[in-house]
Structures are given as structure tokens and as C-alpha cells.
C-alpha positions in Angstrom: 0.4 0.0 -0.2 1.5 3.5 -0.4 2.6 5.5 2.1 0.1 7.6 1.3 -3.0 5.3 2.0 -0.9 3.9 5.0 -0.7 6.9 6.4 -4.2 7.3 6.0 -5.3 4.6 7.8 -7.8 3.9 10.3 -9.5 7.7 10.1 -12.5 7.6 9.4 -15.8 8.6 11.3 -13.5 9.0 13.6 -15.0 5.9 15.5 -12.6 3.3 17.5 -11.9 2.3 20.9 -10.5 4.0 24.0 -10.7 3.0 27.6 -8.8 4.1 31.0 -7.3 3.4 33.8 -8.9 3.7 37.4 -12.5 3.4 36.2 -15.5 1.7 37.4 -16.3 -1.8 36.4 -19.3 -1.1 34.4 -21.8 -2.9 36.4 -20.2 -6.1 35.7 -19.7 -8.6 37.9 -16.4 -10.5 37.0 -16.9 -13.9 35.8 -13.7 -16.2 34.7 -14.1 -17.9 31.8 -13.6 -21.2 30.7 -9.7 -20.1 29.1 -8.9 -19.3 32.4 -9.6 -15.3 32.0 -10.2 -13.0 35.0 -12.8 -11.2 33.5 -14.9 -12.8 30.6 -17.7 -10.2 30.1 -17.2 -6.9 28.6 -19.0 -4.0 27.3 -17.8 -2.5 24.0 -19.3 0.8 22.5 -19.6 0.6 18.8 -21.1 2.7 16.0 -23.6 1.8 12.7 -21.0 3.0 10.5 -19.9 0.0 7.7 -16.1 0.8 9.5 -17.0 -0.8 12.5 -18.2 -4.1 10.8 -16.0 -6.4 11.7 -17.1 -6.3 15.1 -20.2 -7.2 14.2 -19.5 -9.9 12.3 -17.4 -11.7 15.1 -20.7 -11.4 17.0 -22.1 -13.5 14.2 -19.8 -15.6 13.6 -19.0 -16.1 17.2 -15.7 -15.2 17.2 -14.9 -13.7 20.5 -17.2 -16.6 22.2 -14.2 -18.5 20.7 -12.2 -16.9 22.8 -13.7 -17.1 26.1 -15.3 -14.0 26.3 -19.1 -12.8 26.7 -19.0 -9.3 24.3 -22.0 -6.8 24.7 -22.5 -4.2 22.2 -23.5 -0.9 22.8 -24.2 1.8 20.1 -22.9 5.0 20.8 -22.9 8.1 18.0 -18.9 8.6 18.7 -16.2 10.0 20.8 -18.3 12.6 22.8 -20.3 9.9 24.3 -17.5 7.2 24.2 -15.2 8.8 26.7 -17.7 9.6 29.3 -18.9 6.5 29.3 -15.3 4.9 29.5 -14.5 7.1 32.7 -17.7 6.1 34.1 -17.5 2.2 33.8 -20.5 1.9 31.5 -18.5 0.9 28.9 -15.2 -1.4 29.2 -13.5 -1.3 25.5 -15.0 1.6 22.4 -14.5 3.0 19.3 -13.2 6.1 18.9 -10.0 8.0 17.5 -6.8 9.2 18.2 -7.7 13.1 18.2 -10.4 12.7 20.8 -8.3 10.4 22.5 -5.3 12.3 23.3 -7.4 15.8 23.7 -9.4 14.2 26.5 -6.1 12.8 28.2 -4.1 16.3 28.0 -7.6 17.8 29.6 -8.1 14.7 32.6 -4.7 13.3 33.3 -6.4 10.6 35.0 -7.6 9.1 31.7 -4.8 6.8 30.7 -6.1 4.6 27.8 -4.4 1.6 26.6 -4.8 0.5 22.7 -6.1 -3.1 22.2 -5.4 -3.3 18.5 -6.5 -1.1 15.4 -10.1 -0.9 15.1 -10.3 -0.6 11.5 -8.3 0.8 8.8 -10.7 2.1 6.1 -7.8 2.6 3.3 -9.0 6.1 1.5 -10.3 7.9 4.3 -10.3 11.6 5.9 -11.4 15.1 6.4 -13.7 15.6 4.1 -15.2 19.5 3.2 -18.0 19.3 1.3 -20.4 22.8 -0.2 -23.4 22.3 -2.5 -21.9 22.6 -6.8 -24.3 25.6 -7.1 -22.4 27.3 -4.5 -19.7 30.4 -5.1 -17.2 28.9 -2.4 -14.4 27.4 -3.5 -11.6 27.2 -0.7 -12.2 27.0 2.6 -11.5 30.4 3.3 -14.4 31.7 1.3 -16.7 29.6 4.7 -16.1 33.3 6.6 -19.0 34.8 7.8 -20.9 31.5 6.7 -23.1 28.5 8.6 -20.8 25.6 9.1 -21.5 21.7 10.1 -18.7 21.4 12.7 -20.0 17.7 13.9 -21.4 16.9 17.5 -19.8 18.5 20.5 -17.1 16.7 22.3 -16.1 14.7 18.8 -13.2 13.7 17.3 -14.6 15.1 14.3 -15.3 18.5 16.1 -11.5 18.8 17.5 -10.2 18.6 13.4 -13.0 21.0 12.4 -11.8 23.3 14.8 -8.2 22.5 13.7 -8.7 23.0 9.9 -10.5 26.4 10.4 -8.6 28.1 12.6 -5.3 26.8 10.6 -7.2 28.6 7.8 -7.8 31.5 9.8 -11.1 31.5 10.9 -12.2 32.0 14.3 -14.8 31.0 16.4 -16.2 34.7 15.4 -16.1 34.6 12.0 -18.4 32.1 11.2 -21.9 30.2 12.6 -21.2 26.5 13.9 -24.0 24.0 13.3 -23.3 21.8 15.9 -24.8 18.4 14.5 -23.5 14.7 12.9 -22.7 13.7 10.0 -26.2 12.3 8.8 -27.7 15.4 9.8 -25.5 17.6 8.2 -25.7 15.5 4.9 -29.5 16.6 4.9 -29.0 20.3 6.1 -26.7 21.3 2.9 -29.0 19.3 0.6 -32.0 21.3 1.5 -29.7 24.9 2.1 -29.9 25.3 5.8 -26.3 25.5 6.0 -23.3 26.4 3.5 -20.6 24.0 4.3 -20.0 20.4 6.3 -16.9 18.8 7.8 -16.9 15.4 8.1 -14.2 12.7 9.4 -15.5 9.7 7.8 -13.9 6.4 5.7 -13.5 7.3 2.2 -15.7 6.2 -0.1 -19.2 6.8 2.8 -21.9 5.2 1.3 -23.7 9.1 3.2 -22.0 11.2 0.8 -22.6 8.8 -2.8 -26.4 9.0 -1.3 -26.8 12.8 -1.0 -24.5 13.4 -4.2 -27.1 10.9 -6.1 -29.5 13.6 -5.3 -27.8 17.1 -4.6 -24.9 18.2 -6.7 -22.2 18.6 -4.4 -18.1 19.3 -4.5 -15.4 19.2 -2.1 -12.8 21.7 -0.8 -9.5 20.9 -0.2 -6.5 22.3 1.3 -3.6 24.4 0.6 0.0 23.8 1.7 0.5 26.1 3.8 -3.1 25.3 6.1 -2.0 21.7 5.8 1.3 21.6 7.2 -0.7 24.0 9.8 -2.6 21.1 10.7 -0.2 18.8 10.6 2.0 20.7 13.2 -0.7 21.2 15.6 -3.0 18.5 15.5 -1.4 14.9 14.5 -3.6 15.0 11.4 -1.2 14.0 8.6 -1.5 15.2 4.7 -3.4 13.2 2.2 -5.5 12.9 -1.1 -8.7 11.9 -1.9 -8.1 10.1 -4.7 -10.1 11.3 -8.1 -12.2 7.9 -8.4 -13.2 7.5 -4.7 -16.7 9.4 -6.1 -18.5 9.8 -9.1 -18.1 13.5 -8.8 -14.7 14.2 -8.5 -12.6 14.8 -11.2 -9.4 15.0 -9.4 -7.9 14.0 -5.8 -8.4 16.8 -3.1 -5.5 17.4 -0.8 -6.8 17.3 2.8 -5.5 15.4 5.9 -6.0 12.3 7.9 -5.9 11.0 11.3 -5.7 8.0 13.2 -7.8 5.8 15.4 -7.3 2.7 17.3 -9.4 0.2 19.5 -8.4 0.9 23.2 -9.6 -0.4 26.8 -8.4 -0.1 30.1 -5.7 -2.2 32.5 -8.4 -2.2 35.3 -11.4 -3.1 33.4 -10.2 -5.4 30.9 -7.5 -7.8 32.2 -4.4 -9.5 30.5 -5.5 -12.4 29.6 -8.9 -10.4 27.9 -6.6 -8.1 26.1 -4.8 -11.0 24.6 -7.6 -12.8 23.5 -9.6 -10.2 22.1 -6.5 -8.6 19.9 -6.2 -12.2 18.9 -9.7 -12.6 17.7 -9.6 -9.2 16.1 -6.5 -10.2 14.1 -6.5 -14.3 13.4 -10.4 -14.4 12.0 -9.7 -11.2 8.9 -10.4 -13.9 6.5 -14.0 -14.2 7.7 -14.8 -10.7 7.3 -16.6 -10.7 4.1 -16.9 -7.3 4.0 -13.6 -5.2 1.6 -12.5 -3.6 5.3 -11.6 -6.8 6.7 -8.5 -7.2 4.4 -7.8 -3.6 5.7 -6.9 -4.9 9.0 -3.6 -6.8 8.9 -0.5 -7.2 11.5 2.1 -5.0 9.2 -0.4 -2.2 9.8 -1.0 -2.6 14.1 1.2 0.0 14.9 0.7 2.5 13.0 -0.5 5.9 14.7 0.1 4.4 18.0 2.6 7.2 19.2 2.6 7.6 23.2 -0.4 5.8 23.4 0.8 3.1 25.5 -0.4 -0.6 24.5 -2.1 -2.9 26.9 -0.2 -5.6 28.4 -2.7 -8.1 26.9 -2.2 -6.6 23.5 1.9 -6.2 23.8 2.1 -9.8 24.5 0.3 -10.9 21.5 1.7 -8.4 19.3 5.6 -9.7 20.3 4.3 -13.0 19.9 3.9 -12.2 16.6 7.1 -10.8 16.3 5.4 -7.2 14.9 7.9 -4.8 15.7 6.3 -2.2 18.9 7.3 1.6 19.3 
């Protein structure tokens, strides 16, 4: 996979998992499993997007059960909902993204997440800035004074939106923010209730393809200076949305991407449990019928990990597999 695509992995709906240390146990009694695990019951926060399909398929095929895990799925809207639930112990593991993860840990030093595994690789995915094709906007700078959908409060999309607008010289007082999710924002753009929408999703994303089928839209790219400023300040990295991602594109669109990963708590999730969960995710990808399953590989397992520590159970698995750790 080309370097630019490898660097774009796991960016997507800003949905991958997060956890912490020092939290409650989510209301579940710790129960020894047949495999001798300290805790076999896990509550995992997931979202109704294609990127989390591997987890759904693992549930359907009994892959977690085969590793001695009793996994309960709880649907969440995104990082804004996941992080407080992880802190309270309502979730043991959840999908989330590195931007939200790092931001939350900086604001709350007591929040100490541990990576279990990559939650997904969405391949060509990114931050996306979209306007109507019949609009007079040709660059992000044209959006000063306009109404822009910037994601849910506290979400990774909102964090990236703030970083991008700030890098382009558009401060909080220079536009009217619409705090809403991706699905609602596309409807609002179609109805001309907003001027633009910013979101971070796997590319291509069905919602955008569906919108383009009924409403003429265009994507606005970022110039090199804006991209460099974003990279230096947020941890996002440059990436081009390929022209063949959507039928309405005539050329690649320069933008930025972020990493995401599956993360868990060392207090709520034991070493044995994390080991078996990581093993289940990486060793059953052939059972995943969606294309996203092909992108979950041991070779890319450490992409985007950075300074976030590995869960001891995940580290044990990666070391056994000979995967070079950061």
C-alpha cells in the first residue's frame, strides 16, 4: 500500500475504541471463563457505520465466544459519547479516534487509555469539507461568515474541524457553527440550511454517495500551508482523496487524515482478556466478507500508536507475533 494510503488508515468516522484506567467495572460482575480469563464479560461501544463491521461479524460468527469472551455491544454516536461512558465504567472498550483520545487524556490526566488493537483501516478516508456545487465557495477561506456543520460537541470531527478552520484563519467568531452529526449535516446541506459541512469518515462513505445522487455537491481541498499548520498542531497528516473515490470528482482532493485504534482499560480489561480480544481480531480477518477486513493486518497494527501505551495483553500478542513495537 502506498505510504500516503498507509498514513491515512484508521481515519474515518472517528470511530475506534477508547478505554481508561481507574474506572468502575461497568456494573458487570467479574466472571472466570472456561479459558481461565480474569474477566470474560466486556461491554464494547460501537457505531452504526461500515467501519465497525468486523466487530459485528465477529459477534455473528462467535469469534469472541471462541476465545472465552462474552461481549455485549452498546451503540454510541461517537467519541463525544464514548469517553464519558468509559470514564464512568459504563463501557469497557469503545470505538474512538486518536484526536479525541489524546485531547481527553490531556484535559483529564486521570484518563489513561491503553491500545488493544487497530479498530479498523478504512483505507482511503479523511477529513472531508463539502459544499453544494451551485455555491460560490471554492476554498475554505470563502466560508468566513457562513454557517458550517462542524460535528457533534466533543467529537473527533469537531476537534478536527476546529483545527482546520483555525489553520485557515477562521476563528470561532468568524462563522456560525452547526453542532450536529454527519447524517443530519448532509440533509441540511441538501436543504440549503447550511453552507458547508465538515466530517471525518472512511472514503468512500455511503452517505456522501447517496447525497450526491440527489444533490450536486463538491469537495473543497486544503492548500499546502493550511495542511502543514494542521499537521504541526493536531497530529493529523496530509492525504489526498483519490479522484475515483466518488463519481463527481474530477481530480484528487488534498486534505488531512487521522489515525484511530481500539483501546481498553488495564483496570477493567485484564491482560488475558486483552490478549484474547486482540488475537480474535487479527486472526479471523479471513472471515470478514467486507473489504474493510482485508485492511486489518499485523503489518499495519502499530500505525498511529505514537505515545499511547499498549495494553499489556495486546503487547504480549504482538510480541509473540514478532511485530515491531514503537
